[in-house]
C-alpha positions as CSV (number, residue, x, y, z in Angstrom):
1,M,0.0,0.0,0.0
2,L,2.9,2.3,0.6
3,E,4.2,2.0,-2.9
4,R,0.7,2.4,-4.3
5,A,0.2,5.6,-2.4
6,I,3.5,7.0,-3.7
7,D,2.7,5.9,-7.3
8,H,-0.7,7.8,-7.0
9,A,1.1,10.9,-5.7
10,R,3.5,10.8,-8.7
11,V,0.8,10.2,-11.3
12,H,-1.4,13.0,-9.9
13,G,1.5,15.5,-9.1
14,E,0.5,18.0,-11.8
15,R,-3.1,18.1,-10.6
16,Y,-1.9,18.7,-7.1
17,V,0.0,21.7,-8.2
18,R,-3.0,23.1,-10.1
19,E,-5.1,22.6,-6.9
20,L,-2.5,24.3,-4.8
21,A,-2.6,27.2,-7.3
22,E,-6.4,27.5,-6.7
23,L,-5.8,27.9,-2.9
24,L,-2.9,30.4,-3.5
25,R,-5.2,32.6,-5.5
26,I,-7.3,33.4,-2.5
27,P,-5.8,36.5,-0.8
28,S,-6.2,35.3,2.8
29,I,-4.4,38.1,4.6
30,S,-5.5,37.8,8.2
31,T,-4.1,41.1,9.5
32,L,-6.1,43.2,7.0
33,P,-9.9,43.6,7.8
34,A,-10.6,44.2,4.1
35,H,-9.7,40.5,3.5
36,T,-12.1,39.0,6.1
37,P,-14.3,37.6,3.3
38,D,-11.2,36.0,1.7
39,M,-10.4,34.4,5.0
40,R,-13.8,32.8,5.1
41,R,-13.4,31.8,1.4
42,A,-10.1,30.1,2.0
43,A,-11.4,28.2,5.1
44,E,-14.5,27.0,3.1
45,W,-12.3,26.0,0.2
46,L,-10.1,23.8,2.5
47,A,-13.2,22.3,4.2
48,A,-14.8,21.4,0.8
49,H,-11.5,20.0,-0.5
50,L,-11.1,17.8,2.6
51,T,-14.7,16.6,2.2
52,R,-14.1,15.6,-1.4
53,L,-11.1,13.5,-0.3
54,G,-13.3,11.5,2.2
55,I,-12.4,13.4,5.4
56,R,-15.4,13.5,7.7
57,N,-16.9,16.3,9.6
58,A,-14.7,18.8,7.6
59,R,-15.9,22.3,8.4
60,A,-14.9,25.8,9.1
61,M,-15.4,26.3,12.8
62,P,-16.0,29.8,14.1
63,T,-13.7,31.5,16.6
64,Q,-13.5,35.0,18.0
65,G,-11.4,35.8,14.9
66,H,-11.0,33.8,11.7
67,P,-12.3,30.3,11.3
68,V,-10.4,27.1,12.1
69,V,-10.8,24.3,9.6
70,Y,-11.4,20.9,11.2
71,G,-11.8,17.5,9.8
72,E,-11.2,13.8,10.8
73,W,-10.6,10.3,9.4
74,L,-10.8,7.8,12.3
75,D,-11.4,4.5,10.5
76,A,-7.9,3.2,11.5
77,G,-9.6,2.2,14.8
78,P,-8.9,2.7,18.5
79,N,-5.7,0.7,18.4
80,A,-4.0,2.9,15.8
81,P,-2.3,6.2,16.8
82,T,-4.2,9.4,16.2
83,L,-2.3,12.3,14.5
84,L,-3.4,15.9,14.7
85,I,-2.1,17.9,11.8
86,Y,-1.7,21.7,12.4
87,G,-1.2,24.4,9.8
88,H,-2.4,27.8,8.8
89,Y,-4.1,29.2,5.7
90,D,-3.6,32.8,6.4
91,V,-0.7,34.7,4.7
92,Q,1.4,37.8,5.2
93,P,0.6,41.1,3.5
94,V,2.3,41.6,0.1
95,D,3.8,45.1,0.4
96,P,5.7,46.4,-1.4
97,V,3.8,45.1,-4.4
98,S,6.1,46.9,-6.8
99,L,8.9,44.4,-5.9
100,W,6.9,41.4,-7.1
101,R,7.8,40.1,-10.6
102,T,4.3,38.7,-11.0
103,P,1.1,39.5,-9.0
104,P,1.3,37.8,-5.6
105,F,-2.1,36.1,-5.9
106,E,-1.7,34.9,-9.5
107,P,0.5,31.8,-9.0
108,T,3.2,31.6,-11.6
109,I,5.6,28.7,-12.4
110,R,9.1,29.6,-13.4
111,E,12.1,27.3,-13.4
112,G,10.6,24.6,-11.3
113,R,9.2,27.0,-8.7
114,I,5.7,28.3,-8.0
115,Y,5.6,31.9,-7.1
116,A,2.8,33.4,-4.9
117,R,2.2,34.7,-1.5
118,G,1.7,31.6,0.8
119,A,3.5,29.3,-1.6
120,T,5.7,28.0,1.2
121,D,4.3,29.8,4.3
122,D,2.1,27.9,4.9
123,K,-0.3,26.9,2.2
124,G,2.2,24.9,0.1
125,L,3.3,22.8,3.1
126,V,-0.1,22.2,4.5
127,F,-1.4,21.2,1.0
128,A,1.4,18.7,0.6
129,L,0.1,16.9,3.7
130,I,-3.4,17.0,2.3
131,C,-2.1,15.5,-1.0
132,A,-0.3,12.8,1.0
133,V,-3.5,11.8,2.7
134,E,-5.4,11.8,-0.6
135,S,-2.8,9.5,-2.1
136,M,-3.0,7.1,0.8
137,L,-6.7,7.0,0.8
138,A,-6.6,6.2,-3.0
139,A,-4.3,3.3,-2.2
140,G,-6.3,1.9,0.7
141,P,-7.2,2.8,4.3
142,L,-4.9,5.1,6.3
143,P,-2.6,3.3,8.8
144,V,-3.3,6.0,11.4
145,N,-6.3,8.2,12.4
146,I,-6.0,11.8,11.2
147,K,-7.4,15.0,12.5
148,W,-6.9,18.4,10.9
149,M,-6.7,21.8,12.6
150,I,-5.8,24.6,10.1
151,E,-6.1,28.0,11.5
152,G,-6.4,31.5,10.0
153,E,-4.5,33.7,12.4
154,E,-0.9,32.4,12.6
155,E,0.3,35.6,10.9
156,S,-1.6,37.7,13.4
157,S,-0.3,36.0,16.6
158,S,-2.9,33.1,16.7
159,T,-5.1,35.4,18.8
160,S,-8.1,33.0,18.9
161,L,-6.4,29.7,18.7
162,E,-5.6,29.0,22.4
163,A,-9.2,29.6,23.3
164,F,-10.3,27.2,20.5
165,V,-7.9,24.5,21.7
166,L,-9.1,24.8,25.3
167,A,-12.7,24.7,24.2
168,N,-12.2,21.6,22.0
169,K,-9.7,19.5,23.8
170,D,-11.8,16.3,23.4
171,L,-12.3,16.9,19.7
172,L,-8.6,17.5,19.2
173,A,-7.3,14.7,21.4
174,A,-4.5,12.8,19.7
175,N,-1.3,10.8,20.3
176,S,0.9,13.3,18.6
177,V,0.8,16.5,16.6
178,L,2.4,17.2,13.2
179,I,3.3,20.7,12.0
180,S,4.8,21.5,8.6
181,D,5.8,25.1,8.8
182,T,9.6,25.0,8.9
183,P,12.4,25.0,6.4
184,F,15.3,22.8,5.4
185,L,18.7,23.9,6.6
186,A,19.8,24.0,2.9
187,P,18.8,22.3,-0.3
188,G,19.3,18.6,0.2
189,Q,19.8,19.0,3.9
190,P,16.7,18.3,6.0
191,Q,16.4,19.4,9.6
192,I,14.1,18.8,12.5
193,P,13.6,21.7,14.9
194,Y,12.7,19.8,18.0
195,S,12.6,22.8,20.4
196,L,11.3,26.4,20.3
197,R,12.0,29.1,22.8
198,G,9.3,30.8,24.8
199,I,9.2,34.5,25.3
200,A,8.7,37.0,28.1
201,A,8.3,40.7,27.3
202,A,8.2,44.0,29.2
203,E,8.5,47.7,28.8
204,V,10.4,50.0,31.2
205,R,9.6,53.7,31.6
206,V,11.8,56.0,33.6
207,R,10.3,59.4,34.5
208,G,12.1,62.3,36.2
209,P,11.2,66.0,36.1
210,K,7.8,67.2,35.2
211,T,9.1,68.4,31.8
212,D,12.3,68.5,29.8
213,L,14.8,70.8,31.5
214,H,17.5,73.1,30.3
215,S,20.7,71.1,30.8
216,G,22.7,74.3,31.6
217,A,20.3,75.5,34.3
218,F,19.7,72.1,35.9
219,G,22.5,69.8,34.9
220,G,24.3,68.4,37.9
221,T,21.2,68.7,40.1
222,V,18.7,66.4,38.3
223,R,19.3,62.7,37.7
224,N,18.9,62.2,34.0
225,P,16.2,59.5,33.2
226,A,18.0,58.5,30.0
227,A,21.2,57.9,31.9
228,A,19.4,56.0,34.6
229,L,17.8,53.8,32.0
230,A,21.2,53.1,30.4
231,A,22.5,52.1,33.8
232,L,19.5,49.7,34.3
233,I,20.1,48.2,30.9
234,A,23.9,47.8,31.6
235,A,23.1,45.9,34.8
236,L,21.2,43.1,33.0
237,H,24.4,41.3,31.8
238,D,27.9,40.8,33.0
239,E,30.9,41.2,30.7
240,T,30.5,37.6,29.3
241,G,26.8,37.9,28.4
242,H,25.4,36.1,31.5
243,V,22.1,37.5,32.6
244,R,22.3,39.0,36.1
245,I,18.7,38.8,37.0
246,P,18.5,36.7,40.3
247,G,16.8,33.3,39.7
248,F,16.8,33.7,35.9
249,Y,18.6,30.4,35.3
250,D,17.1,28.5,38.2
251,N,14.7,26.4,36.1
252,V,16.7,26.1,32.9
253,R,16.8,22.4,31.9
254,P,20.4,21.3,31.6
255,L,21.6,20.5,28.0
256,P,22.2,16.7,27.8
257,E,25.4,15.6,26.2
258,E,23.6,13.8,23.5
259,E,21.8,17.0,22.5
260,R,25.1,18.9,22.6
261,A,26.5,16.3,20.3
262,A,23.5,16.6,17.9
263,L,23.8,20.4,17.9
264,Q,27.5,20.1,17.0
265,K,26.5,18.3,13.8
266,L,24.7,21.4,12.6
267,P,26.7,22.7,9.6
268,Y,26.8,26.2,11.0
269,T,30.2,27.8,11.3
270,L,31.7,30.9,12.7
271,E,32.1,32.1,9.1
272,D,28.3,31.6,8.6
273,W,27.7,33.7,11.7
274,Q,30.1,36.4,10.5
275,R,28.5,36.6,7.0
276,E,25.0,36.8,8.4
277,T,25.7,39.4,11.1
278,G,28.5,41.5,9.5
279,L,30.5,41.1,12.7
280,Q,33.7,39.4,13.5
281,T,33.6,38.4,17.2
282,P,30.6,36.6,18.8
283,W,29.5,37.7,22.2
284,G,27.8,35.7,24.9
285,E,28.2,32.9,27.4
286,P,31.7,31.4,26.9
287,D,30.7,28.0,28.2
288,F,28.3,27.5,25.3
289,T,29.0,27.4,21.6
290,I,27.2,29.7,19.1
291,K,25.0,26.8,18.1
292,E,24.0,26.2,21.7
293,R,23.4,29.9,22.4
294,I,21.0,30.0,19.5
295,G,18.0,28.1,20.8
296,A,19.4,26.2,23.8
297,R,20.1,29.1,26.1
298,P,17.8,31.9,27.4
299,T,18.5,35.5,26.5
300,C,17.6,39.0,27.6
301,E,17.6,41.6,24.8
302,V,16.8,45.3,24.4
303,N,14.5,45.6,21.4
304,G,14.3,49.4,21.4
305,M,14.9,52.5,23.5
306,W,14.0,56.1,23.4
307,G,14.3,59.4,25.3
308,G,15.2,63.0,24.8
309,F,16.0,64.9,21.6
310,Q,16.3,62.8,18.4
311,G,16.5,65.4,15.7
312,E,19.4,66.9,13.8
313,G,21.8,69.2,15.5
314,T,21.8,69.8,19.3
315,K,19.1,70.5,21.9
316,T,20.6,70.9,25.3
317,I,18.0,69.2,27.6
318,I,17.6,66.8,30.4
319,P,14.7,64.6,29.1
320,A,11.7,64.2,31.3
321,E,11.2,60.5,30.4
322,A,13.1,57.6,28.7
323,G,12.0,54.1,28.0
324,A,12.9,50.7,26.5
325,K,11.3,47.5,25.3
326,F,12.7,44.1,26.3
327,T,12.2,40.5,25.3
328,M,13.6,37.4,27.0
329,R,13.8,34.2,25.0
330,L,13.1,31.2,27.3
331,V,14.1,27.6,27.1
332,A,12.6,24.4,28.5
333,D,11.0,24.6,31.9
334,Q,11.2,28.4,32.2
335,D,7.9,30.0,33.2
336,P,7.3,33.3,31.3
337,A,5.2,34.7,34.1
338,M,7.9,33.9,36.6
339,I,10.6,35.4,34.4
340,T,8.6,38.6,33.9
341,R,8.2,38.8,37.7
342,L,11.9,38.3,38.3
343,F,12.8,40.9,35.7
344,T,10.4,43.4,37.2
345,E,11.7,42.8,40.7
346,Y,15.3,43.2,39.6
347,I,14.7,46.4,37.7
348,Q,12.7,47.9,40.7
349,S,15.5,46.9,43.1
350,L,18.0,49.0,41.0
351,A,15.7,51.9,40.4
352,P,16.9,55.2,41.7
353,K,14.7,56.5,44.5
354,D,14.4,60.0,43.0
355,L,13.0,58.7,39.7
356,R,9.7,56.9,38.9
357,V,10.5,53.6,37.2
358,E,7.6,51.6,35.8
359,V,7.8,48.1,34.4
360,I,4.9,47.2,32.1
361,P,4.6,43.4,31.4
362,H,3.4,42.1,28.0
363,E,2.1,38.7,27.0
364,G,4.5,35.9,27.0
365,S,4.6,32.2,25.9
366,W,6.1,29.0,27.1
367,P,9.0,27.2,25.5
368,A,8.3,23.8,23.9
369,I,10.5,20.8,23.4
370,T,10.0,17.3,22.1
371,P,12.9,14.9,23.1
372,I,14.8,13.7,20.0
373,D,14.6,10.1,21.2
374,T,10.8,9.9,21.0
375,R,9.4,7.5,18.4
376,E,7.6,10.3,16.5
377,I,10.9,12.2,16.0
378,K,12.6,9.0,15.0
379,A,9.9,8.3,12.5
380,A,10.2,11.8,11.0
381,A,14.0,11.4,10.8
382,K,13.6,8.1,9.0
383,A,11.0,9.5,6.6
384,L,13.2,12.4,5.6
385,E,16.3,10.3,5.1
386,T,14.3,7.8,3.0
387,V,13.1,10.5,0.6
388,W,16.1,12.9,0.5
389,G,18.9,10.4,1.0
390,A,20.4,12.4,3.8
391,P,19.8,12.2,7.6
392,P,18.3,15.3,9.1
393,V,20.2,17.5,11.5
394,F,18.5,18.3,14.8
395,A,18.1,22.0,15.8
396,R,16.8,24.0,18.7
397,G,14.9,26.8,17.1
398,G,15.7,30.3,18.4
399,G,12.2,31.7,17.7
400,S,8.9,31.2,19.3
401,L,5.6,29.6,18.2
402,P,3.2,29.8,21.1
403,I,0.7,27.3,19.9
404,V,3.3,24.5,20.1
405,A,3.5,24.8,23.9
406,T,-0.2,25.1,24.2
407,L,-0.8,21.9,22.2
408,Q,1.8,20.1,24.3
409,S,0.5,21.2,27.6
410,E,-3.3,20.9,26.9
411,L,-3.3,17.8,24.7
412,K,-0.4,16.1,26.6
413,T,1.2,15.0,23.4
414,P,4.6,15.4,21.5
415,V,4.8,17.9,18.6
416,V,6.9,17.1,15.5
417,M,7.9,19.9,13.2
418,L,8.4,18.4,9.7
419,G,8.8,21.1,7.1
420,F,9.9,21.0,3.5
421,G,10.5,24.7,2.7
422,L,13.9,26.1,1.7
423,P,15.5,28.8,3.7
424,D,15.6,31.4,0.9
425,C,12.0,30.9,-0.3
426,G,11.1,34.5,0.4
427,A,8.5,33.8,3.1
428,H,7.1,37.2,4.3
429,A,9.0,38.9,1.4
430,P,8.2,39.7,-2.2
431,N,8.3,36.9,-4.7
432,E,7.7,34.1,-2.2
433,W,8.1,30.7,-3.9
434,M,8.0,26.9,-3.3
435,D,10.3,24.6,-5.1
436,L,8.1,22.0,-6.8
437,G,10.6,19.3,-6.3
438,Q,10.4,19.9,-2.5
439,F,6.6,20.0,-2.8
440,H,6.4,16.6,-4.4
441,K,9.1,15.0,-2.2
442,G,7.3,16.5,0.8
443,I,4.1,14.5,-0.2
444,E,6.1,11.3,-0.4
445,C,7.9,12.1,2.9
446,A,4.5,12.5,4.7
447,I,3.3,9.2,3.2
448,H,6.4,7.5,4.7
449,Y,5.9,9.3,8.0
450,F,2.2,8.1,8.4
451,H,3.3,4.5,7.8
452,L,6.2,4.7,10.2
453,L,3.9,6.1,12.9
454,R,1.9,2.9,12.8
455,S,4.8,0.5,12.6
456,S,7.2,2.2,15.0
């Protein structure tokens, strides 16, 4: 049945591309209210397509925002594993339109690539999984039970999705989750990001005099809020990059030696870092490599700061107020609420008594990790190597995807990130594209993965 499914995918590959183009023509931009009807149209298109394939109960379910597409095929029976597939049908805005070679919602094939907004992120990857399920159903019954959850707000912070998951935990119950929304490390080199960092965010405002003051008349008698803010920022790290916030590292899960060995296999060199940053000398915790600092270690960063005169020339003032925005990337077992509290307490402990220092917390998210020795990760690795002929490298992602931690904590299930995009595909940029070879191989990889889930 495995070979019949792959044969079906190859025979119908051109049709799959045509159907993907239909989906790509729908301008489902979740962040722009003018496209709300297009969001509904994309959700209904997906639900109708899943229904045609034999997926049951396929429908666009309402949320406080854009619909979530749900569907299920449970005929593999109670003894077979159940897989929840997550993806998103919303896309980024297309500005600047002038930089697109062809219109962003008129899919165009050039040199083995399909160009359109959403071609990779994430319509192309989600649709590859849909095509894999169609090919398997054409060859016989699926070896696993399948549930779909395709949302319409990933590009707008998944605002409604956590509430949807909490309200539908029984409906979404599964043994594991599959997400296809990540790239290869390079052409021919698959990777499995098995961890994502969480995030804690806050803003600090330092207020001094009731108004900007003449620096000649009041300099030396008034503490400068901008200088006080700079001192607070400088106190966040020691000279090696270690975060000084008391308790910041208390719950950080130690990095096992097998994971350190796996990260060392990532083909990312000092020269790569230098080329990407334009810098020569890395900065940060000396006990950890660059590869480990990116993804496996928590951070505290200043994202922006302001205060005082910013125009051309000189304006001799002591500013009345200064401020900065901070984010802290978190790793396994760090609680974003606790980290925000520790950050707040530390800043307040250093605050000058003659100034008003306010810490304004923002929303955060938990980190997520699936151990690389789980059977689902092993099945994904085998499927990638079978199709691409190269074993995947394992990476700890430096970014954050809040829904992954939500799915892990609420459904009590591992999450596997199995993506087929290429790193230079232009996601979020003009002229986004999907390599059609990757698309077709992605379908075959998913077919192998579904079979391996049942047999592993």
